[in-house]
Backbone atoms as SQL, in Angstrom:
CREATE TABLE atoms (id INTEGER PRIMARY KEY, chain TEXT, resi INTEGER, resn TEXT, atom TEXT, x REAL, y REAL, z REAL);
INSERT INTO atoms VALUES
  (1, 'A', 1, 'MET', 'N', 80.471, 116.989, 177.892),
  (2, 'A', 1, 'MET', 'CA', 79.738, 118.198, 178.720),
  (3, 'A', 1, 'MET', 'C', 79.374, 119.185, 177.682),
  (4, 'A', 2, 'PRO', 'N', 78.232, 119.634, 177.063),
  (5, 'A', 2, 'PRO', 'CA', 77.697, 120.941, 177.060),
  (6, 'A', 2, 'PRO', 'C', 78.243, 121.889, 176.984),
  (7, 'A', 3, 'ARG', 'N', 79.104, 122.985, 176.303),
  (8, 'A', 3, 'ARG', 'CA', 79.768, 124.219, 176.285),
  (9, 'A', 3, 'ARG', 'C', 79.066, 125.458, 175.641),
  (10, 'A', 4, 'GLY', 'N', 78.869, 126.824, 176.323),
  (11, 'A', 4, 'GLY', 'CA', 78.134, 127.415, 175.490),
  (12, 'A', 4, 'GLY', 'C', 79.350, 128.601, 175.069),
  (13, 'A', 5, 'ILE', 'N', 78.685, 129.393, 174.007),
  (14, 'A', 5, 'ILE', 'CA', 79.998, 130.260, 173.434),
  (15, 'A', 5, 'ILE', 'C', 79.135, 131.765, 173.573),
  (16, 'A', 6, 'ALA', 'N', 79.739, 132.544, 174.071),
  (17, 'A', 6, 'ALA', 'CA', 79.231, 133.969, 174.617),
  (18, 'A', 6, 'ALA', 'C', 79.319, 134.634, 172.672),
  (19, 'A', 7, 'PRO', 'N', 78.048, 135.175, 172.673),
  (20, 'A', 7, 'PRO', 'CA', 77.681, 135.591, 171.479),
  (21, 'A', 7, 'PRO', 'C', 78.771, 137.217, 171.298),
  (22, 'A', 8, 'ILE', 'N', 79.755, 136.482, 170.634),
  (23, 'A', 8, 'ILE', 'CA', 80.912, 137.692, 170.666),
  (24, 'A', 8, 'ILE', 'C', 80.638, 138.737, 169.325),
  (25, 'A', 9, 'ASP', 'N', 79.979, 138.636, 168.517),
  (26, 'A', 9, 'ASP', 'CA', 79.757, 139.640, 167.540),
  (27, 'A', 9, 'ASP', 'C', 78.713, 140.338, 167.758),
  (28, 'A', 10, 'VAL', 'N', 77.593, 139.847, 168.982),
  (29, 'A', 10, 'VAL', 'CA', 76.933, 140.581, 169.572),
  (30, 'A', 10, 'VAL', 'C', 77.486, 141.877, 170.852),
  (31, 'A', 11, 'LEU', 'N', 77.914, 141.109, 171.139),
  (32, 'A', 11, 'LEU', 'CA', 78.616, 141.726, 172.415),
  (33, 'A', 11, 'LEU', 'C', 79.364, 142.798, 171.964),
  (34, 'A', 12, 'ARG', 'N', 80.493, 142.737, 170.703),
  (35, 'A', 12, 'ARG', 'CA', 80.990, 143.986, 170.419),
  (36, 'A', 12, 'ARG', 'C', 80.337, 144.958, 169.287),
  (37, 'A', 13, 'ASP', 'N', 79.094, 144.292, 168.729),
  (38, 'A', 13, 'ASP', 'CA', 78.103, 145.408, 167.962),
  (39, 'A', 13, 'ASP', 'C', 77.307, 146.377, 169.254),
  (40, 'A', 14, 'HIS', 'N', 77.772, 146.049, 170.240),
  (41, 'A', 14, 'HIS', 'CA', 77.415, 146.750, 171.583),
  (42, 'A', 14, 'HIS', 'C', 78.180, 147.226, 172.834),
  (43, 'A', 15, 'GLY', 'N', 79.329, 147.521, 171.796),
  (44, 'A', 15, 'GLY', 'CA', 80.274, 148.494, 172.571),
  (45, 'A', 15, 'GLY', 'C', 81.169, 147.113, 173.536),
  (46, 'A', 16, 'VAL', 'N', 80.819, 146.228, 173.691),
  (47, 'A', 16, 'VAL', 'CA', 81.342, 145.394, 174.877),
  (48, 'A', 16, 'VAL', 'C', 82.765, 145.116, 174.271),
  (49, 'A', 17, 'ARG', 'N', 84.001, 145.286, 175.457),
  (50, 'A', 17, 'ARG', 'CA', 84.949, 144.949, 174.488),
  (51, 'A', 17, 'ARG', 'C', 85.315, 143.277, 174.976),
  (52, 'A', 18, 'VAL', 'N', 85.780, 142.618, 174.131),
  (53, 'A', 18, 'VAL', 'CA', 85.836, 140.804, 174.258),
  (54, 'A', 18, 'VAL', 'C', 87.179, 140.852, 173.604),
  (55, 'A', 19, 'ALA', 'N', 87.571, 140.082, 174.276),
  (56, 'A', 19, 'ALA', 'CA', 89.037, 139.426, 173.989),
  (57, 'A', 19, 'ALA', 'C', 88.607, 137.621, 174.674),
  (58, 'A', 20, 'ALA', 'N', 89.790, 136.945, 173.809),
  (59, 'A', 20, 'ALA', 'CA', 89.824, 135.331, 174.025),
  (60, 'A', 20, 'ALA', 'C', 91.133, 135.157, 174.609),
  (61, 'A', 21, 'GLY', 'N', 90.908, 134.228, 175.609),
  (62, 'A', 21, 'GLY', 'CA', 92.607, 133.374, 176.244),
  (63, 'A', 21, 'GLY', 'C', 92.860, 131.970, 175.920),
  (64, 'A', 22, 'ALA', 'N', 94.068, 132.018, 176.085),
  (65, 'A', 22, 'ALA', 'CA', 94.008, 130.361, 176.305),
  (66, 'A', 22, 'ALA', 'C', 94.326, 129.862, 177.235),
  (67, 'A', 23, 'ASP', 'N', 93.496, 130.189, 178.460),
  (68, 'A', 23, 'ASP', 'CA', 93.911, 129.593, 179.960),
  (69, 'A', 23, 'ASP', 'C', 92.503, 128.267, 180.067),
  (70, 'A', 24, 'ASN', 'N', 92.210, 127.589, 179.155),
  (71, 'A', 24, 'ASN', 'CA', 91.252, 126.486, 179.230),
  (72, 'A', 24, 'ASN', 'C', 92.894, 125.516, 178.990),
  (73, 'A', 25, 'VAL', 'N', 93.074, 125.040, 180.177),
  (74, 'A', 25, 'VAL', 'CA', 94.519, 124.040, 179.886),
  (75, 'A', 25, 'VAL', 'C', 93.715, 122.669, 180.541),
  (76, 'A', 26, 'GLN', 'N', 93.285, 122.049, 179.439),
  (77, 'A', 26, 'GLN', 'CA', 92.756, 120.443, 179.595),
  (78, 'A', 26, 'GLN', 'C', 91.564, 120.660, 180.817),
  (79, 'A', 27, 'ASP', 'N', 90.687, 121.555, 180.742),
  (80, 'A', 27, 'ASP', 'CA', 89.840, 121.578, 181.344),
  (81, 'A', 27, 'ASP', 'C', 88.323, 120.825, 181.312),
  (82, 'A', 28, 'PRO', 'N', 86.913, 121.339, 181.863),
  (83, 'A', 28, 'PRO', 'CA', 85.837, 120.743, 181.405),
  (84, 'A', 28, 'PRO', 'C', 86.120, 121.514, 180.291),
  (85, 'A', 29, 'PHE', 'N', 86.287, 122.884, 179.910),
  (86, 'A', 29, 'PHE', 'CA', 85.330, 123.737, 178.838),
  (87, 'A', 29, 'PHE', 'C', 86.541, 123.192, 177.652),
  (88, 'A', 30, 'ASN', 'N', 87.742, 122.925, 177.771),
  (89, 'A', 30, 'ASN', 'CA', 88.383, 122.797, 176.772),
  (90, 'A', 30, 'ASN', 'C', 89.507, 121.472, 177.275),
  (91, 'A', 31, 'PRO', 'N', 89.057, 120.275, 176.923),
  (92, 'A', 31, 'PRO', 'CA', 89.718, 118.795, 177.597),
  (93, 'A', 31, 'PRO', 'C', 90.954, 118.825, 176.925),
  (94, 'A', 32, 'MET', 'N', 90.847, 119.803, 175.454),
  (95, 'A', 32, 'MET', 'CA', 92.251, 119.320, 174.622),
  (96, 'A', 32, 'MET', 'C', 93.299, 120.263, 174.848),
  (97, 'A', 33, 'GLY', 'N', 92.566, 121.550, 175.573),
  (98, 'A', 33, 'GLY', 'CA', 93.484, 122.707, 175.586),
  (99, 'A', 33, 'GLY', 'C', 95.112, 122.537, 175.952),
  (100, 'A', 34, 'ARG', 'N', 95.807, 123.100, 174.624),
  (101, 'A', 34, 'ARG', 'CA', 97.148, 123.526, 175.196),
  (102, 'A', 34, 'ARG', 'C', 97.755, 124.705, 175.697),
  (103, 'A', 35, 'SER', 'N', 96.956, 125.645, 176.083),
  (104, 'A', 35, 'SER', 'CA', 97.082, 126.964, 176.566),
  (105, 'A', 35, 'SER', 'C', 98.180, 128.052, 175.080),
  (106, 'A', 36, 'ASP', 'N', 97.408, 127.748, 174.084),
  (107, 'A', 36, 'ASP', 'CA', 98.451, 128.375, 172.586),
  (108, 'A', 36, 'ASP', 'C', 97.081, 128.854, 172.072),
  (109, 'A', 37, 'GLY', 'N', 97.719, 130.191, 171.837),
  (110, 'A', 37, 'GLY', 'CA', 96.900, 131.634, 171.148),
  (111, 'A', 37, 'GLY', 'C', 96.343, 130.943, 169.893),
  (112, 'A', 38, 'LEU', 'N', 96.985, 130.231, 169.452),
  (113, 'A', 38, 'LEU', 'CA', 96.617, 129.875, 167.761),
  (114, 'A', 38, 'LEU', 'C', 95.390, 128.881, 167.667),
  (115, 'A', 39, 'GLU', 'N', 95.695, 128.264, 169.049),
  (116, 'A', 39, 'GLU', 'CA', 94.440, 126.960, 169.162),
  (117, 'A', 39, 'GLU', 'C', 93.134, 127.924, 169.551),
  (118, 'A', 40, 'THR', 'N', 93.195, 128.547, 170.256),
  (119, 'A', 40, 'THR', 'CA', 92.128, 129.334, 170.986),
  (120, 'A', 40, 'THR', 'C', 92.026, 130.047, 169.644),
  (121, 'A', 41, 'ALA', 'N', 92.491, 130.382, 168.527),
  (122, 'A', 41, 'ALA', 'CA', 91.945, 131.614, 167.703),
  (123, 'A', 41, 'ALA', 'C', 91.291, 129.777, 166.743),
  (124, 'A', 42, 'ALA', 'N', 91.717, 128.853, 166.532),
  (125, 'A', 42, 'ALA', 'CA', 91.045, 128.208, 165.454),
  (126, 'A', 42, 'ALA', 'C', 89.769, 127.558, 166.205),
  (127, 'A', 43, 'LEU', 'N', 89.473, 127.605, 167.638),
  (128, 'A', 43, 'LEU', 'CA', 88.715, 127.552, 168.038),
  (129, 'A', 43, 'LEU', 'C', 87.535, 128.610, 168.166),
  (130, 'A', 44, 'LEU', 'N', 87.832, 129.919, 168.136),
  (131, 'A', 44, 'LEU', 'CA', 87.013, 130.656, 167.981),
  (132, 'A', 44, 'LEU', 'C', 86.070, 131.210, 166.430),
  (133, 'A', 45, 'VAL', 'N', 87.138, 130.633, 165.477),
  (134, 'A', 45, 'VAL', 'CA', 87.040, 130.110, 164.079),
  (135, 'A', 45, 'VAL', 'C', 85.542, 129.144, 163.773),
  (136, 'A', 46, 'MET', 'N', 85.845, 128.026, 164.479),
  (137, 'A', 46, 'MET', 'CA', 85.368, 126.638, 164.302),
  (138, 'A', 46, 'MET', 'C', 83.964, 126.682, 165.198),
  (139, 'A', 47, 'ALA', 'N', 83.750, 127.189, 166.386),
  (140, 'A', 47, 'ALA', 'CA', 82.683, 127.539, 167.188),
  (141, 'A', 47, 'ALA', 'C', 82.157, 128.860, 167.471),
  (142, 'A', 48, 'ALA', 'N', 82.594, 130.178, 167.537),
  (143, 'A', 48, 'ALA', 'CA', 82.157, 131.097, 167.348),
  (144, 'A', 48, 'ALA', 'C', 81.876, 132.205, 166.855),
  (145, 'A', 49, 'HIS', 'N', 82.047, 131.153, 165.199),
  (146, 'A', 49, 'HIS', 'CA', 82.348, 131.776, 163.586),
  (147, 'A', 49, 'HIS', 'C', 82.585, 132.907, 163.281),
  (148, 'A', 50, 'GLN', 'N', 83.768, 133.014, 164.028),
  (149, 'A', 50, 'GLN', 'CA', 85.192, 134.196, 163.427),
  (150, 'A', 50, 'GLN', 'C', 85.524, 134.334, 162.288),
  (151, 'A', 51, 'LEU', 'N', 85.763, 135.235, 161.779),
  (152, 'A', 51, 'LEU', 'CA', 86.822, 135.098, 160.388),
  (153, 'A', 51, 'LEU', 'C', 88.221, 134.871, 161.141),
  (154, 'A', 52, 'PRO', 'N', 89.089, 134.215, 160.359),
  (155, 'A', 52, 'PRO', 'CA', 90.617, 134.346, 160.961),
  (156, 'A', 52, 'PRO', 'C', 91.112, 135.375, 161.377),
  (157, 'A', 53, 'PRO', 'N', 90.925, 137.184, 160.540),
  (158, 'A', 53, 'PRO', 'CA', 92.099, 137.951, 161.193),
  (159, 'A', 53, 'PRO', 'C', 90.834, 138.185, 162.830),
  (160, 'A', 54, 'ALA', 'N', 89.767, 138.238, 162.834),
  (161, 'A', 54, 'ALA', 'CA', 88.776, 138.686, 164.055),
  (162, 'A', 54, 'ALA', 'C', 89.451, 137.747, 164.789),
  (163, 'A', 55, 'ALA', 'N', 89.318, 136.322, 164.540),
  (164, 'A', 55, 'ALA', 'CA', 89.897, 135.558, 165.789),
  (165, 'A', 55, 'ALA', 'C', 91.463, 135.725, 166.143),
  (166, 'A', 56, 'MET', 'N', 91.939, 136.349, 165.129),
  (167, 'A', 56, 'MET', 'CA', 93.899, 136.866, 165.643),
  (168, 'A', 56, 'MET', 'C', 93.478, 137.940, 166.816),
  (169, 'A', 57, 'ASP', 'N', 92.492, 138.579, 166.215),
  (170, 'A', 57, 'ASP', 'CA', 92.598, 140.012, 167.099),
  (171, 'A', 57, 'ASP', 'C', 92.265, 139.733, 168.335),
  (172, 'A', 58, 'LEU', 'N', 90.726, 139.003, 168.528),
  (173, 'A', 58, 'LEU', 'CA', 90.675, 138.424, 169.764),
  (174, 'A', 58, 'LEU', 'C', 91.439, 137.667, 170.685),
  (175, 'A', 59, 'VAL', 'N', 92.472, 137.129, 170.259),
  (176, 'A', 59, 'VAL', 'CA', 93.835, 136.318, 171.143),
  (177, 'A', 59, 'VAL', 'C', 94.917, 137.193, 171.261),
  (178, 'A', 60, 'SER', 'N', 94.976, 138.551, 170.469),
  (179, 'A', 60, 'SER', 'CA', 95.901, 139.227, 170.601),
  (180, 'A', 60, 'SER', 'C', 95.300, 140.607, 170.996),
  (181, 'A', 61, 'ASN', 'N', 95.472, 142.032, 170.646),
  (182, 'A', 61, 'ASN', 'CA', 95.241, 143.046, 170.632),
  (183, 'A', 61, 'ASN', 'C', 94.362, 143.418, 171.302),
  (184, 'A', 62, 'ALA', 'N', 92.970, 142.877, 171.151),
  (185, 'A', 62, 'ALA', 'CA', 91.898, 142.792, 171.827),
  (186, 'A', 62, 'ALA', 'C', 91.964, 142.524, 173.404),
  (187, 'A', 63, 'GLY', 'N', 92.961, 141.423, 173.878),
  (188, 'A', 63, 'GLY', 'CA', 93.655, 141.004, 175.150),
  (189, 'A', 63, 'GLY', 'C', 94.135, 142.433, 175.480),
  (190, 'A', 64, 'ARG', 'N', 95.068, 143.020, 175.170),
  (191, 'A', 64, 'ARG', 'CA', 95.760, 143.700, 175.527),
  (192, 'A', 64, 'ARG', 'C', 94.520, 145.124, 175.816),
  (193, 'A', 65, 'GLU', 'N', 93.311, 145.309, 174.963),
  (194, 'A', 65, 'GLU', 'CA', 92.793, 146.755, 175.336),
  (195, 'A', 65, 'GLU', 'C', 91.861, 146.106, 176.367),
  (196, 'A', 66, 'VAL', 'N', 91.232, 145.172, 176.576),
  (197, 'A', 66, 'VAL', 'CA', 90.546, 144.967, 177.818),
  (198, 'A', 66, 'VAL', 'C', 91.603, 145.342, 179.261),
  (199, 'A', 67, 'LEU', 'N', 93.051, 144.711, 178.890),
  (200, 'A', 67, 'LEU', 'CA', 93.740, 145.189, 180.146),
  (201, 'A', 67, 'LEU', 'C', 93.890, 146.866, 180.181),
  (202, 'A', 68, 'GLY', 'N', 93.529, 147.002, 179.313),
  (203, 'A', 68, 'GLY', 'CA', 93.589, 148.806, 179.566),
  (204, 'A', 68, 'GLY', 'C', 95.174, 149.149, 178.770),
  (205, 'A', 69, 'LEU', 'N', 95.713, 148.328, 177.925),
  (206, 'A', 69, 'LEU', 'CA', 96.598, 148.490, 177.426),
  (207, 'A', 69, 'LEU', 'C', 96.514, 149.015, 175.716),
  (208, 'A', 70, 'ALA', 'N', 97.375, 149.646, 174.920),
  (209, 'A', 70, 'ALA', 'CA', 97.234, 150.135, 173.872),
  (210, 'A', 70, 'ALA', 'C', 97.671, 149.318, 172.928),
  (211, 'A', 71, 'ARG', 'N', 96.883, 149.503, 171.576),
  (212, 'A', 71, 'ARG', 'CA', 97.042, 148.283, 170.659),
  (213, 'A', 71, 'ARG', 'C', 98.650, 148.699, 170.336),
  (214, 'A', 72, 'VAL', 'N', 99.078, 147.563, 169.600),
  (215, 'A', 72, 'VAL', 'CA', 100.115, 146.986, 169.490),
  (216, 'A', 72, 'VAL', 'C', 100.096, 146.723, 167.562),
  (217, 'A', 73, 'GLU', 'N', 100.854, 147.471, 166.851),
  (218, 'A', 73, 'GLU', 'CA', 100.803, 147.460, 165.310),
  (219, 'A', 73, 'GLU', 'C', 102.329, 147.266, 165.039),
  (220, 'A', 74, 'MET', 'N', 102.649, 147.023, 163.846),
  (221, 'A', 74, 'MET', 'CA', 104.018, 146.584, 163.272),
  (222, 'A', 74, 'MET', 'C', 104.170, 148.244, 163.123),
  (223, 'A', 75, 'ARG', 'N', 105.193, 148.929, 163.772),
  (224, 'A', 75, 'ARG', 'CA', 105.318, 150.371, 163.144),
  (225, 'A', 75, 'ARG', 'C', 106.051, 150.725, 163.928),
  (226, 'A', 76, 'VAL', 'N', 106.988, 151.356, 163.461),
  (227, 'A', 76, 'VAL', 'CA', 107.893, 152.398, 163.903),
  (228, 'A', 76, 'VAL', 'C', 107.896, 153.086, 165.082),
  (229, 'A', 77, 'GLY', 'N', 108.351, 152.808, 166.335),
  (230, 'A', 77, 'GLY', 'CA', 107.836, 153.372, 167.283),
  (231, 'A', 77, 'GLY', 'C', 107.084, 152.578, 168.260),
  (232, 'A', 78, 'ASP', 'N', 106.531, 151.857, 167.942),
  (233, 'A', 78, 'ASP', 'CA', 105.920, 150.594, 168.736),
  (234, 'A', 78, 'ASP', 'C', 106.482, 149.942, 169.656),
  (235, 'A', 79, 'PRO', 'N', 106.007, 149.209, 170.786),
  (236, 'A', 79, 'PRO', 'CA', 106.914, 148.469, 171.321),
  (237, 'A', 79, 'PRO', 'C', 107.059, 146.788, 170.464),
  (238, 'A', 80, 'ALA', 'N', 108.505, 146.301, 170.388),
  (239, 'A', 80, 'ALA', 'CA', 108.636, 144.991, 169.391),
  (240, 'A', 80, 'ALA', 'C', 108.440, 144.400, 170.427),
  (241, 'A', 81, 'ASP', 'N', 107.415, 143.933, 171.157),
  (242, 'A', 81, 'ASP', 'CA', 106.847, 142.621, 171.669),
  (243, 'A', 81, 'ASP', 'C', 105.770, 142.161, 170.746),
  (244, 'A', 82, 'PHE', 'N', 106.701, 141.023, 170.378),
  (245, 'A', 82, 'PHE', 'CA', 105.277, 140.097, 169.227),
  (246, 'A', 82, 'PHE', 'C', 106.031, 138.642, 169.697),
  (247, 'A', 83, 'PHE', 'N', 105.269, 137.809, 168.847),
  (248, 'A', 83, 'PHE', 'CA', 106.213, 136.284, 168.414),
  (249, 'A', 83, 'PHE', 'C', 105.939, 136.065, 166.755),
  (250, 'A', 84, 'ALA', 'N', 107.081, 135.242, 166.149),
  (251, 'A', 84, 'ALA', 'CA', 107.264, 134.931, 165.270),
  (252, 'A', 84, 'ALA', 'C', 107.069, 133.732, 164.812),
  (253, 'A', 85, 'ILE', 'N', 106.429, 133.558, 163.350),
  (254, 'A', 85, 'ILE', 'CA', 106.006, 132.194, 162.937),
  (255, 'A', 85, 'ILE', 'C', 106.186, 132.373, 161.584),
  (256, 'A', 86, 'THR', 'N', 106.484, 131.429, 160.862),
  (257, 'A', 86, 'THR', 'CA', 106.181, 131.041, 159.031),
  (258, 'A', 86, 'THR', 'C', 104.797, 130.664, 159.145),
  (259, 'A', 87, 'ALA', 'N', 104.272, 131.511, 158.529),
  (260, 'A', 87, 'ALA', 'CA', 102.821, 131.029, 157.547),
  (261, 'A', 87, 'ALA', 'C', 102.428, 132.141, 156.273),
  (262, 'A', 88, 'PRO', 'N', 101.480, 131.311, 155.823),
  (263, 'A', 88, 'PRO', 'CA', 101.188, 132.334, 154.112),
  (264, 'A', 88, 'PRO', 'C', 100.192, 133.383, 154.607),
  (265, 'A', 89, 'SER', 'N', 99.367, 133.239, 155.572),
  (266, 'A', 89, 'SER', 'CA', 98.648, 134.535, 156.261),
  (267, 'A', 89, 'SER', 'C', 97.904, 134.058, 157.384),
  (268, 'A', 90, 'VAL', 'N', 97.184, 134.809, 157.660),
  (269, 'A', 90, 'VAL', 'CA', 96.649, 134.877, 159.393),
  (270, 'A', 90, 'VAL', 'C', 95.889, 133.587, 159.141),
  (271, 'A', 91, 'ARG', 'N', 94.938, 132.877, 157.956),
  (272, 'A', 91, 'ARG', 'CA', 94.210, 131.762, 157.983),
  (273, 'A', 91, 'ARG', 'C', 95.250, 130.466, 158.161),
  (274, 'A', 92, 'GLY', 'N', 96.304, 130.853, 157.743),
  (275, 'A', 92, 'GLY', 'CA', 97.135, 129.604, 157.623),
  (276, 'A', 92, 'GLY', 'C', 97.832, 129.706, 159.240),
  (277, 'A', 93, 'ALA', 'N', 98.104, 130.584, 159.557),
  (278, 'A', 93, 'ALA', 'CA', 98.622, 130.648, 160.651),
  (279, 'A', 93, 'ALA', 'C', 97.965, 130.073, 161.727),
  (280, 'A', 94, 'ILE', 'N', 96.686, 130.166, 161.665),
  (281, 'A', 94, 'ILE', 'CA', 95.515, 130.003, 162.724),
  (282, 'A', 94, 'ILE', 'C', 95.367, 128.025, 162.121),
  (283, 'A', 95, 'ALA', 'N', 95.372, 127.870, 161.151),
  (284, 'A', 95, 'ALA', 'CA', 95.062, 126.925, 160.407),
  (285, 'A', 95, 'ALA', 'C', 96.119, 125.721, 160.909),
  (286, 'A', 96, 'ASP', 'N', 97.560, 126.184, 160.382),
  (287, 'A', 96, 'ASP', 'CA', 98.255, 125.042, 160.852),
  (288, 'A', 96, 'ASP', 'C', 99.153, 124.971, 161.983),
  (289, 'A', 97, 'ALA', 'N', 99.468, 126.102, 163.044),
  (290, 'A', 97, 'ALA', 'CA', 99.469, 126.835, 164.326),
  (291, 'A', 97, 'ALA', 'C', 101.050, 126.166, 164.377),
  (292, 'A', 98, 'PRO', 'N', 102.152, 126.387, 163.589),
  (293, 'A', 98, 'PRO', 'CA', 103.180, 125.788, 163.380),
  (294, 'A', 98, 'PRO', 'C', 104.470, 125.884, 164.939),
  (295, 'A', 99, 'ARG', 'N', 104.525, 124.980, 165.118),
  (296, 'A', 99, 'ARG', 'CA', 105.388, 124.752, 166.186),
  (297, 'A', 99, 'ARG', 'C', 106.814, 125.637, 166.208),
  (298, 'A', 100, 'ASP', 'N', 107.402, 125.859, 165.073),
  (299, 'A', 100, 'ASP', 'CA', 108.449, 126.820, 165.516),
  (300, 'A', 100, 'ASP', 'C', 108.008, 127.992, 165.697),
  (301, 'A', 101, 'ARG', 'N', 108.621, 128.729, 166.654),
  (302, 'A', 101, 'ARG', 'CA', 108.137, 129.839, 167.118),
  (303, 'A', 101, 'ARG', 'C', 109.481, 130.764, 167.396),
  (304, 'A', 102, 'MET', 'N', 109.322, 132.219, 167.458),
  (305, 'A', 102, 'MET', 'CA', 110.161, 133.329, 167.915),
  (306, 'A', 102, 'MET', 'C', 109.807, 133.934, 169.031),
  (307, 'A', 103, 'VAL', 'N', 110.005, 134.296, 170.028),
  (308, 'A', 103, 'VAL', 'CA', 109.267, 135.479, 170.703),
  (309, 'A', 103, 'VAL', 'C', 110.388, 136.198, 170.939),
  (310, 'A', 104, 'PHE', 'N', 109.431, 137.757, 170.943),
  (311, 'A', 104, 'PHE', 'CA', 110.623, 139.537, 170.636),
  (312, 'A', 104, 'PHE', 'C', 109.985, 140.133, 172.439),
  (313, 'A', 105, 'ARG', 'N', 110.768, 140.457, 173.123),
  (314, 'A', 105, 'ARG', 'CA', 110.333, 141.374, 174.117),
  (315, 'A', 105, 'ARG', 'C', 111.553, 142.932, 173.676),
  (316, 'A', 106, 'GLN', 'N', 110.944, 143.944, 173.873),
  (317, 'A', 106, 'GLN', 'CA', 111.276, 144.925, 173.393),
  (318, 'A', 106, 'GLN', 'C', 112.313, 144.771, 172.163),
  (319, 'A', 107, 'GLY', 'N', 112.195, 144.148, 171.502),
  (320, 'A', 107, 'GLY', 'CA', 113.103, 144.066, 170.162),
  (321, 'A', 107, 'GLY', 'C', 113.826, 142.776, 170.473),
  (322, 'A', 108, 'ARG', 'N', 114.299, 142.125, 171.662),
  (323, 'A', 108, 'ARG', 'CA', 114.532, 141.258, 171.949),
  (324, 'A', 108, 'ARG', 'C', 114.209, 139.396, 171.577),
  (325, 'A', 109, 'LEU', 'N', 115.031, 138.876, 171.012),
  (326, 'A', 109, 'LEU', 'CA', 114.670, 137.463, 171.333),
  (327, 'A', 109, 'LEU', 'C', 115.030, 136.881, 172.430),
  (328, 'A', 110, 'VAL', 'N', 113.791, 136.588, 173.341),
  (329, 'A', 110, 'VAL', 'CA', 114.026, 135.920, 174.600),
  (330, 'A', 110, 'VAL', 'C', 113.277, 134.549, 175.232),
  (331, 'A', 111, 'ALA', 'N', 112.890, 133.729, 173.615),
  (332, 'A', 111, 'ALA', 'CA', 112.217, 132.437, 173.606),
  (333, 'A', 111, 'ALA', 'C', 112.735, 131.766, 172.074),
  (334, 'A', 112, 'GLN', 'N', 113.006, 131.231, 171.935),
  (335, 'A', 112, 'GLN', 'CA', 112.407, 130.442, 171.014),
  (336, 'A', 112, 'GLN', 'C', 112.167, 128.291, 171.010),
  (337, 'A', 113, 'ARG', 'N', 111.348, 128.246, 170.124),
  (338, 'A', 113, 'ARG', 'CA', 111.197, 126.702, 169.772),
  (339, 'A', 113, 'ARG', 'C', 111.587, 126.252, 168.251),
  (340, 'A', 114, 'THR', 'N', 112.046, 125.456, 167.978),
  (341, 'A', 114, 'THR', 'CA', 112.228, 124.638, 167.050),
  (342, 'A', 114, 'THR', 'C', 111.419, 123.436, 166.756),
  (343, 'A', 115, 'GLU', 'N', 110.971, 123.189, 165.805),
  (344, 'A', 115, 'GLU', 'CA', 111.089, 121.338, 166.159),
  (345, 'A', 115, 'GLU', 'C', 111.827, 120.753, 164.970),
  (346, 'A', 116, 'THR', 'N', 112.404, 119.141, 165.031),
  (347, 'A', 116, 'THR', 'CA', 112.960, 118.913, 163.325),
  (348, 'A', 116, 'THR', 'C', 112.284, 117.622, 163.607),
  (349, 'A', 117, 'ALA', 'N', 111.990, 117.274, 162.572),
  (350, 'A', 117, 'ALA', 'CA', 111.998, 116.177, 162.215),
  (351, 'A', 117, 'ALA', 'C', 113.099, 114.930, 161.195),
  (352, 'A', 118, 'THR', 'N', 112.864, 113.635, 162.008),
  (353, 'A', 118, 'THR', 'CA', 114.080, 112.912, 161.387),
  (354, 'A', 118, 'THR', 'C', 113.363, 111.537, 160.767),
  (355, 'A', 119, 'ILE', 'N', 113.909, 111.420, 159.263),
  (356, 'A', 119, 'ILE', 'CA', 113.320, 110.005, 158.650),
  (357, 'A', 119, 'ILE', 'C', 114.265, 109.212, 159.035),
  (358, 'A', 120, 'VAL', 'N', 114.236, 108.159, 159.764),
  (359, 'A', 120, 'VAL', 'CA', 114.969, 107.143, 159.735),
  (360, 'A', 120, 'VAL', 'C', 114.869, 105.946, 158.880),
  (361, 'A', 121, 'ARG', 'N', 115.961, 105.572, 158.261),
  (362, 'A', 121, 'ARG', 'CA', 116.018, 104.805, 157.261),
  (363, 'A', 121, 'ARG', 'C', 115.872, 103.312, 157.905),
  (364, 'A', 122, 'THR', 'N', 115.343, 102.399, 157.557),
  (365, 'A', 122, 'THR', 'CA', 115.328, 100.964, 157.951),
  (366, 'A', 122, 'THR', 'C', 115.287, 99.754, 157.382);
């Protein structure tokens, strides 16, 4: 099924607030969607021709702005609401979409996912 992509750069150049979300969960727009912001960022890089830092912004702080919330950076005094992964760079985070993740709310760990791999000798 053909799917269109909004002209993100044109919209932003004209002052339109644009954000991206991971609400397409196995639907006609994204039949393989899994409600993962990093997957959405990867789609933005591949299909919407966004650079990795712009794609990450579209799935994070740009969403806050669209909702009328202030941008959040990792600075003293900002809300400590974030998710943490191990990645060498923004590009690496988007490309690898690490399964191990930690979610913090007001500086407290509220969710964690870890994945283990076991090699079975036969």
